[in-house]
N, C-alpha and C positions, 0 to 999 in steps of 0.2 A: 854479164849484163843480160843475156838472154834468159838465164836463170830466174832472175828477179822478175822479169816480165812474165814469165810463166806462173811464178808463185802468185804474183798479183792477180792475174786472170782466174786462177783456181780460187782464191779468196772471194773475188768478186762474184764468181759463180755459187759459192757456198751461201754467201750472204743473200744474193738474190733469190735463191731456192728457198731459204727460210722465210724471207719476207713474202715471197710469192705464196708459200704455204698457209701463212697466217692470214693473208687477204682472202685466199680462197676459203679458209675456215671461217671467218667472220661473214663472208657473203653467205655460205650455206646455213649458218646459225640465223642470220637475218631472214633468209627465206623461210626457214622452219618456224620461226616465231611469227613471221607475216601469215603463214598459213596454219598456225596453231588455233584450235577452236577457243572461244572465250570461256574462261572457267566459270562455273556456278557454285555457289556456296550452300551448304545444306543449313536450313533454319527451321525452327518450329514458329507457329504463328497462331493467332488468335483474333477473332472478329470482335471489335468493339461494339457492345450492345448496351442500351440504356437499362439502368436498374436502380433499385432504391439504395440509398446510403445513409446509415445512422451515424452522424458525428458525434464525437465526444470529446470532453476536455480530459486529458490525462493528468493524473496527480499521485502522489506517493505520501504515504503516512504510516503511523503506528496505531494498532487497535487498543483501545482502553475500555475496560468494563463499565457497565451503567453505574456501578457504585463499587468502591474497592477501598479497603483500610486494612492496615496492620494492627491488629489487635495488641494493645499493651496494658501494663497496669500502671495506676497512679501512685501506689503505695508499695512499700517493701513487705515481705513476709514470706513464710513457707507454705508452699502449695498443699492444700489439704484435699483437694479433689479435682480431677480433669474429667469433664463430662462430655467429651466429643472424641472422635476418631478422625484421624488425618483423612482429608478428602471427603468428609461426609457433608451431607446437606444440611442445613441448620434453618430454623425459623427466628423471626425477630424476637427479642427479649428471652430467647432460650439461653439457659446457663451454660458457659463454656468451661469457666475455671473459678474456684473458690481458694481464698488464703486463710491460713488459720486466724480465727477471730474469737477464740475463747475468752480473752480478757476483755474485749470490748463488749461481749454478749453478756459476761458477768457483770461489768459495770452498768449496762443497760438494765439488767434485772434488779440491780440495787437501787437505781433511780426510780424505776417503775414501782418497786416496793414502797418508796418514801412518797410516791405521788399522791396517793389517797389522803394520807395525814396532812400533807401539805395543802391540798386542795379544800379539806374540811376546815382547816385553820384559816385559809383565806376567806372562805364563805362565812365562817362564825364571825370573824373579825369584821367583814363588810356589813353584817347585820349589827353588830355592837356600835360599830363607827356611825351608822345611820341613826342610832338612838342616842349617840353622844356618850356612850359609856367608855370608849377608849379614845386615846389621841390619835390624831392623824398620822403621827410618826409610827405608832405601833402598827396601824393598818397598812401603811405604805411598805413596812418591813415585811409583813406577811404576804402582800401581794408581789413584792419583788422576789420572795423566797419561792412562791408558787410558779410564777412565770419563768424564773430561772431555771427551776427544775424541768418544767415542761421543754424549755429550749435545750437543755442538757439531753433530755430523752431524745429529741429530734436529731441532735448532734450525733449521738451514739448510733442512731439508725442509719444516718448517711454515712457514718464511718464504716459501719458493718456493710452497708450497700457498696461501698466503694471496693471493699475487699472480695466482692463478687463480681466477675465480668461476664457480661451478657451480650449476645449478638445484637448489634444495632439495627440489623436489617436482615431479610432472608438472603440466603446466598450458599456459597460453597467454601469450606475452608480448605486451607493447603495442608502442608506438613508441620505438624506441631514442633516447636522449639524448646519445649520445657518438659520436665519429668516430674512425677509425684514425689513430693518431699523436698523438692528443690527450693532453696532460698533465692528469691529474685528481688531485683532492685527496680525502682520506679523507671519506667521507659523500656523495660525489657521486652523484646519482640516475642509475643506468644505464638500467633499464627497470622497467616494472611486470610481475610475473608473477602470474597468478591461476589457481586451479584452479576452473573453472566448471561442472564435471560435476554439482555438487550446489550450489544455492544456498540461502541461509538469509534468512528474513525475521524480523527483531526488532522487535516491537510491544509495546505495553502494553494493558491492559484493566483496568477498574474492579475493586477488591477484591470488589465484590458479586457479580461473575460468576466468581469463582474457583472456586466449588463445581461449576460446569458445565464446567470445563476440565480436561483430563487428558492424559498422555503417550499418544502415538499417535492422538490426535483428528484427524480429517480436517479439511483446511483449503483453501479455494479462494482463490486471489489474482488480481487483475485489475491490469493495467498499462495506462498510456495508450498505449503504442506498439501493444498488441493489445487494444483495449477490449472486444471481443466474445469473447476467447478465455480461459477460465478454466484457470489452472495449479493442479494438485492437488498436495498434500503433506500432511504430518502434523506435530503438534507433537512436537518432540524434546527441549525442555528448558523448565522453569518456574522462574523466580527464586524461592528460598525465601523472601525477605524482600519485604514490602511496603514501598514508599516512604512513610514517615510523613508527608512534606510534601504528596504529591499523592494518596496513597491508591491509586496504580497499581502493577500487578504486571507485570514484564517477561517476555514469552513469546517463544520461538524456534521457528520452523517450518522444516523442510527441505522444499526445493521441488525434485524432480528437473529437470535442465535438459538433457534429451537432445536437444534440437534446437537448443540454444544460442541460444534467442530472449531469455532473460533476461540482463540486464547488471548488474554491480554498481553501486549508487548509484541504481537505478531507484526511483521513488515507487510504491508498491503499496497497494492496498485489500484486506484480508484479510476473509475470511468464514469464521468458525469454526462448521462444521456442528454442530447439535445435534439430538437425536433428532426424528423426523418425528411430527407431531402430526395426527391423523386427525379427519375430520368437522369441520373448521373452517369458518367463513364468511368468504369472500375477496370484497372488493368493489374496484372500480376507485377510484383516489383521488379522481377527479372526483366520486364520489357523497358524499363527505364535506364538510360546511361546517364550517370551522374558524373558531371565534370566541372572543373572551376568556372567555365565560361557559359554555363547553364545546363538544364537537364533536357534530354532529347529521346525520341524513339525513332525507329525505322518502320515505315509505312511501305507495304508491299503492294504492288499494282503492276498489270500488264501494260506494256508500251505498245506503240502502233504496230510493232511486228508480232504481237502475241507474246513477247518474252518477259517473264516475271522478273522485275527489278524493284530496288528499294530506294527510297528517297527519306532524307534525314528531316525530322520535323521537331522543332523546339516545343516543349510542353511546359504548363505550369503545374506542378505538383501540389496536391493538398495534403490532408491527413493520410497517415499510413496507419494500417491495421492488419497485423499478421503478415502474409504475404500479398495483401492487396494493397493498392494505393488509389486514392481519389484523383482524378485528372481534372482540372479546372479549365484547361485550355490547351489546344494544339492538336486534339483528337476528336474526331465526331463520329457519330453512331454509323456503323457499317465499314468503317476503316480496318484494314487487316494490318495488324501489327505484329511485329518480330518479337518473340518472347525469349528465343535464345539463338546463339550463334553470331551475335553482333560483332565479336572481337575482330574479325576479318572483313567486316563490311566497311564500304564507303558509299557515297552518293552514287546512284545508277548502277551499283553493282548487280549482277545477275546472281539470282538465288534459286534454290528449289526447296520446296516444302517436304520435311520429313516427319515421320512420327516418332515421338520420344516420349518416355515417362520420367526422364531423368529429374524434372522439376517437381515430381510429386513427392510429397513428405512421406517417409516410411511409416508404416503402421506402428512400428517399435523402433526406438533408438538403438543402433547397433552398439554392441559392447566392444570397448577397446581391448 
């Protein structure tokens, strides 16, 4: 019996010592946490200052030439001559290609050879008819023969003309798709001809923006081939009707192509320039925290003890352009706005300002 009592006392002492040690440990941790200094979080900041903002309506489209056509032939035949080189600049009415027309030329010469006699007979019969020396039927036959021959000559000239292909306007030809001596059928693609002195961009905008668009309005476009080079132009046409299915309006802009950098078929992003807004708040996009419940920023300011703390402010975000965003409300001029380090922040968190260039875009994109 005494043995069991001793074992029970030993067990109680062991458990008591463990529980006492844990209570002592928790007390010391609580004392350490109570005496631990408040953490401060490193952030970068910027001061909101008023500046000008040039708003723009964004759109996308494909570039078209001022004029463009695929040269084809109306008739079949053997190619007798090709009078252009691939990629050459040609003038309007310049001959590009001619088909064999020896038969038509021979028939034309035959008809032209009979024309003087037919004309003389017609004029002679007209004089005799006026004198009453011949019948009306004989005069009508001579007149019909003469004018029929004239019409045949005109028809042969037109046939020969159709066998000669000329450039309909000034422009640049592409790669030719035919060869000398080749027999081609009607509709055969010979070469692409485009007038690229002035390019056109056709795009669509929502009908809600139509009140801000007018003829002659400035437009800047960017293409992937020259991502940093803006090409300037202006709106030349606005579709009078709105597409009732999509609610979009088609717009056409003329873009001068003086250096020949633009090519038809290029994908382009258009910026329709709107009037400049003065005294606007512009912030880096990294300053905005985007959530499902709204967009907000952290404003840094000193409290009554001189400690730098942050407060969360809901903002109304407008247009974005590059790394900048137009703030419509929630930030005023002179506010100190946190631009990085927001992940660990909460309302009234203590912060310290550090210098960092991590948000600056590199001069060159690093290679992978």
